[in-house]
C-alpha positions in Angstrom: 110.5 77.1 107.2 109.0 74.2 108.7 107.0 71.8 106.5 103.7 72.1 108.6 103.8 76.1 108.0 104.7 75.5 104.2 101.7 73.5 104.1 99.5 76.0 106.0 100.3 78.4 103.6 99.8 76.6 100.6 96.1 75.7 101.9 95.4 79.1 102.7 96.3 80.5 99.2 94.3 77.5 97.7 91.2 78.2 99.8 91.5 82.0 98.9 91.4 81.0 95.3 88.4 78.7 96.0 90.2 75.6 94.9 89.9 72.1 96.3 92.7 69.8 96.6 91.7 68.0 93.7 91.6 71.0 91.3 94.9 72.5 92.7 96.4 68.8 92.0 95.1 69.0 88.6 96.1 72.4 87.8 100.0 71.6 89.1 99.8 68.1 87.8 100.2 66.5 91.0 98.0 63.9 92.7 95.2 65.4 95.0 96.5 63.0 98.0 99.9 64.3 97.6 98.6 68.1 97.7 96.8 67.0 101.2 100.0 65.4 102.4 102.0 68.7 101.8 99.1 70.7 103.4 99.2 68.7 106.4 102.9 68.8 106.5 103.4 65.1 106.1 105.5 65.4 102.9 108.0 67.9 102.0 107.7 68.9 98.4 110.5 69.1 96.2 111.6 72.5 94.7 110.1 71.1 91.4 106.8 70.3 93.2 106.6 73.5 94.8 107.2 75.2 91.8 104.4 73.6 90.2 101.9 74.4 93.2 103.0 78.2 93.1 102.4 78.3 89.4 99.0 76.7 89.9 98.1 79.0 92.5 99.6 81.8 90.2 101.9 83.0 92.6 105.7 83.1 93.0 107.4 80.3 94.9 108.8 83.3 97.4 105.4 83.7 98.5 105.3 80.3 99.9 108.8 80.4 101.4 108.9 83.9 102.9 107.9 83.6 106.5 107.1 86.8 108.3 106.0 84.9 111.7 102.5 86.3 111.0 99.2 84.7 110.5 98.9 83.5 107.1 95.8 85.9 106.5 98.1 88.7 107.3 101.0 87.0 105.3 98.8 87.0 102.2 97.7 90.5 102.6 101.3 91.7 103.0 102.0 89.7 99.8 99.2 91.2 97.9 100.3 94.6 98.7 103.7 93.9 97.6 102.4 92.6 94.3 100.9 96.1 93.8 104.1 97.9 94.4 106.3 95.5 92.2 106.3 97.6 88.8 106.2 101.2 90.5 109.0 103.8 89.8 111.1 105.0 92.9 109.1 108.2 92.6 105.9 106.2 92.8 107.0 104.1 95.5 108.2 107.4 97.8 104.7 108.8 97.0 103.0 105.7 98.0 105.2 105.3 101.4 104.2 109.0 102.0 100.7 108.2 101.7 100.7 105.0 103.7 102.7 106.6 106.4 100.1 109.3 106.8 97.2 106.8 106.4 98.6 104.9 109.3 98.8 108.1 111.5 95.5 108.8 110.9 94.3 105.4 111.7 96.2 105.5 115.0 95.1 108.8 115.8 91.3 107.8 115.5 91.9 104.6 117.4 93.3 106.7 120.4 90.6 109.0 120.2 88.0 106.0 120.3 89.9 104.5 123.3 89.5 107.8 125.3 85.8 108.0 124.6 
């Protein structure tokens, strides 16, 4: 992952949580100018700093490092959905998958009907 992409993702999570660079820096124990440099891709954070930032954002480091090649907003939504699934049993996951698959089919069908109108 490029430093700029990582910085954009950090910024997106920060904004979603209504945090300023200063407040994120305080929570992470890092200077706010450093947070700004990381968000702009000017500095590449160490693993220790990245862990502090993730903890301050109350997310796992993996959420900052995984790159789906999607917009940051979509990536955050996918990450939020993943969070909902983490502590579910295999049976529950199978049920959720079936429901989600059916829901997507309904949405696609509705979209096709609206296109024809």
